[in-house]
N, C-alpha and C positions, 0 to 999 in steps of 0.2 A: 642677437633676434631667436635663433630659434630655441635659446633658454627662456627666453622673454614668453616668447608664444608656448611651452610646456610650463609655465609659473601659472600663465591666464586661464589655461587648461582645465590645470589643476581648479584651479578656484573656482571654475566653472562646473567642474564635475563636484565640488566639496557642495557648491550653491546647492546643485540640485539632487542631490544627496538628502539634503533639508527633511524632516518627517513629517511628516500633518500636513492640510492644506496653507495654501500662500494665501497672509494675513495681509488684510488694506488697512495701513498704519493709523489712517484718518477714521478708519470705521470699526471699532475693536470693540467687542462684545465679550467681558471677560468674567469668570467667578470672583467672589468678595478675595481669595486666597491664589496664590497658584505659585510655579515655579520659573526661572527665567535660566537657562543652560545656552552657553556661548558656544558656538557651533564655525566650522570654518564655512564663511558664507553669510551668517545670520544665527538670528534667537530661533530657540525652541521654546516655546510656550508649552508649561505643562501643568495638570492640576494636581493636586497635593497628594492624589492613589497615585500620580506619577503616569499618569494618561495625557499623551501628545494632543494640545489644543490648534497647534499650527504654528506657523515660522512667520518671521518677520527679519526677510533677504535686507542683505546689509547694514544691519544694526551690531552694534557690540553693547558688552557692560562697559560701564568704566568706574572702573574701582576708586571708592573714597577714602579716604583715609581723614578720619575723625566727624565731621559732620554729615548726614547724606539726608534725602527727603523718608520724612517718617510714611511708612508704609507703602513706600515706590522704591525701585531700581532707576536707577540713575544710567539711561543710554546713552547713546550718542548713531548718528549717521552721518556720512561726509564731518564737514564742522557745528555741526548742530547738536546742541545735547538735550538731552528731555526726560524727564520722568517718567514711569513707565508703573501702571499700576489697575486697581480696579477700573476705574474711569476712561482707562485706555493710555493715552499719552498727552504729556503737558509739556509746553519747554520749559528748560531749568539752567539755567546758572550756574555753573558748578560751582563751589566753594573753593576759597585759598587750600592750597596741598597742604601746608604748615600748619601745625598746632598753632591756635590762637592764645597767648600769653595775657589774663587780664592781670587788674590790679591784687584781686583775688585768690590767684592760682586758681580759676576755679572756668569751670565749661557743663553745659547743657547733657547729662547722660542717656537720653535724653532727659525733658522734664517730664516728671515734679524730680527728677533723680541731680545731683550733681556730683561731677569728677573733680575733685580737689589733687593737688600736689603735680609732678612727674607724667606730664611732661606742659603742662599749663602755666605751672609757677618757674620764676626764674630762681627760687632757693630751692635746692634740692631737698624738698618735702615728697615723703611718699606718697604713693598714689593710693587714693582713698575715697568711696562713695558714699553719699550726704544725702540724707531725709529731711527736709525743713530745717536745717542749718545743724542735722546730729549726724554725728558721722557713722555710720552704719555696716559698710563691710570694708575691713583695712587692707592691705596687701596679704597678697596668700603664700612671701616668703620668697617670693620670684622677684629675679632682676627684670622689669617693666613695670608695666602701667595698664590700668582700665581703663577699655575703650567704650563700652557701652555698658545699661542693665536698662532690661524691659521686666515687666509685672509680667506675669501665668494673668488669663482670662479669668481666674477666679482670684486671684488677689492674694493667692499661698504663698507663691515660689517667683522666685526672681530669677534668670539667665542673664549669667554676665559675660563678657568678652574682656578678656585679656590679653596684653597684646607682650609676650615675654621677649628673652634676648632672640638677637636674629628677627627682630620680629614673627617671631611662631608664634600664633592666634591659638589659645589654650581658652574654652568655655568650661567656666562652671555653671552651678545651683547651689541656690539658697534659701532658708526660709524669709518670708518677706520680712519679719525682723531684722534681718543680714544673719541671722548662725546658722550654725549647719554649712558653714561654706564646703562645696564637695565639688572635685574635678566631675566633669559627662564623661571623660574616657578613661581609658585603663590607671591611665597615668600621666604626667605631668609633658614627658616627650613626646604624646602624643598628638599631631595637631589638629583642634577642631574651630572650627566655625560658628556662633554663635548665629542664627538668623534668623531668630524670633520663635513666636509662638503660632501652634495654627488653632483654631477655633476649638477645637476639641480637649485641649488642654495639656497636649504633646508639644516640648520643644522640637525646634525644626534645625538641627544641625547637621554641619555639612564638615566630613574627614574629608580632608583632598590628601594628593598624595604630597608627600611632604616634601619640600625646598631644602630646609636645614633642620627641622626637629625629626621623631618619629612619625611613622604613618599608622595608619587602624590597618588590621588584617583582609578588609575587606572595603576601600575608600567608596566612599559614596557621599548620598543626602539622606539621613536619615528622621524619622519621628522618634522622641524619646518621652519617655512617660518619665514624670518628674518624680514617682514613688520610688518606681522599682529599677529606675535606668536604663528598663529593655526599651532595647530601640531596633525599630522597624527599617527597612531599607524601601528606599521609593525609586531610589533612582538609582545607576551606579556612577555617579561623576559627580561633582561639582556643582553648585545650581546658587542661584542668591532667591530671595521671597520677596513677594511683596504683599501685602494684606494684614 
C-alpha cells in the first residue's frame, strides 16, 4: 500500500506540474497549427513558436501506425479516443493497427499521393510513392517502406517519412516532381520524424531520443527550411503537430 500511495502521489505531482492554464476539453480555442507534447499526467499544447497554450489533464497521445486523422492528433482519455485539432476535440474511431493489404498493394499516403509495395502488397514489391498513377519517388536504398508524403504550402517540396529497419523513422525532402530526394538529418542513421508543414513553408520535424538508430546531437522538435535545411529548435522534446 505504501508503494501504491507513493506512485499515486508522484502521478499527482507530475500532473500538478503541467505548465500553462488547465484547459477545458469541451471549450478549446486553438490556433490553426500547434504542437501536442505528452507529459506525465496529461498533454501540453504549444504554438509553433514553442509558447505554452495550456494543458489537458488525463489525456495521452495515441500512436498510430499508418492511417491517421488529417491535420489532427489522435488522443485519448480513459477508454475514449479523440482527434485534436484547430476546432478542438472530436470523437475518433481508431483505425486498424496493421497495414491494410489491397488488391493493388497500395494505400493513400495521404491523397492525392498513393504508396504502393511493402507492406501493403502480398508480393515483396519495393515501396514507392505514386501520383496520378505515375511513380514519383522510389525506395531510398534502405530496408523499409514509405509511411507518408506531404506537399509544402507553396507546392514545391515534398516531406516524406520512411520507416527503416527496426521501425526507425527517417524523414526526407524531395522536389514536387519527386527529384532530388535528400535526407533532413545529417545521415540515414539519425532518427527523424516528419510531422508536417508550418504555414510559413518550413517543415516541422522531430528528432527523438533514439531507441534503435542514431540520435540528433540536440533532440527536439524543429522548423526546417526546405531550401537550406537550416533547423530552428522550437522545443527540446518530441511533439505531434495539428493543422
